[in-house]
N, C-alpha and C positions, 0 to 999 in steps of 0.2 A: 393421715399424714399422707404426704404423696413420697413417697419412696422408691427404690428400687428393688428387686424380688430379691438382690444378695444382701441385704439386711432385714430381709422378710423375719427369719427367726428371733433376732433380737426385740422385734416391733410387738411381735407374738407376745413373746416372753414380758416385755412391758407393760403392756396391755391386761395378759393375766385372765385369760378367755375360762369362763368358769360355767356352773350349772344357770347360774342368772346374768350372765356376761360374755354372751354369743357374738363372736368375731368373723366380721364376710370380708374376703380378699379379693378386688378385681384386679387381672392381670393382665397387661398388652399383651399381644401377641403370642399367648398361650395356644400355642401348635404342634404337634409333634415334628421333631428336631430341631426346634427354636431354644437357644439359649435359655428363654423363661422357663419351658416344659422342662429343658435337664435343672435348671436350679430346683423349681418344685417337685421334681423328681426326686433328689438329693434330701431335699427337708421332709419326705415322704420315706425313706431309707433309714433317713437318723430319728424318725418316728417324734420331726416337732411337728410335722401336718399328721391327720388321722385321729385328730381329739374328735371326740362328736360336738365340740364348741366352737369352731372351727372349721371356715366352709371358704376353700379358695377358689375361684373360677374365673375365668376369662372370655376373650373374645378374640377372634381371628384376625385383627387388622394390627399391624406392622406398627401403630401409632393411634390414638384417639381419635384424632382427626377424620383417619380414614371413616368411623363410623358415625360422619355426619354425611349424606346423601349429597354424590356430586351435583345434583339439579338443584339443592339448596343453595350451592356457591354457583351457579349458572355455569358449569361446568360438566364434559360430557362424564368422566373421570376422572380419577386421581391418576396423576404422571406415575410413569415407572421412573424408578430412582436406582442408578447402581449402587450395587453393596457397600463400594467402597466411598460412597459419598452419605453423608450424617441426613436420613432421610426427611427431616423440614425443612433446612438448607437446599435439597437440591427441588424439593416441593415448591418450595418459593423462588426459585431459581427461576423452575419451569413455569409457575404461573405470574411471573413478574412482580414478583411481592419480595422487593428488592433495597436493600439500603441506598445512599450514594455512590457508593464503590461498585453497584450493582451484586454485589454477595446476596445470596438467600437471607431474608431478615424475618428469621420465627417469631419475633414480636407482631410484626406486619400481621403473617400468618395469623397467628392468634385472633388478633382484631378482626381480620376477614372470616374465619372460621368461627369466630361467637358470634358476630353480628350478623352470620348467615341463619343461625340458629335461632326460630321463635318459637317453635313447638317438639313433642317428642315424635313428630311427625317427619322432621326433617333427620331422624337419628335412623340407622341399619336397625332391622331386626335383630342380629347377632348381639349388637347392645345392648337393645333393651330387655330379651330375653336373660341375657347373662345379670343384669340391675335386679329384674325381677328376683330371679333367682334367691340374691342375695338377703334381698329384702325379706322375700319369705322365709329364709332360714333365720335372720336374726329378729325378727317378729314372732317365730312360731313358739305357741303356746301365750301370747299377750292377750 
């Protein structure tokens, strides 16, 4: 499921992790001081997390798009986006991925980003390491 961290407690309860049913969760922008890290820390203090059958890990990127190496898209780097601008919209505007009104178009951005990835080599190592960690966790003992 692709939901936000704010509903993670409910999703964990619905999933029902246990000895033969492990759960791995990948969180965007799980870095010290981020909203996501505060929410995950809150779940730990409420004992929602900490179960040996649940692993939450993350990556340092504001958005999963940043896990795509800029060279794969033919750009030098991801644009800096002011904090008061939605990240995807700001990136799309900066890169010229806009709709008819000139506004940043995340749908076009997704097409561009997905079309640029042809193998794991197009992804940043930090994402690959996090995904590998989750795979190892959920498949342990199998």
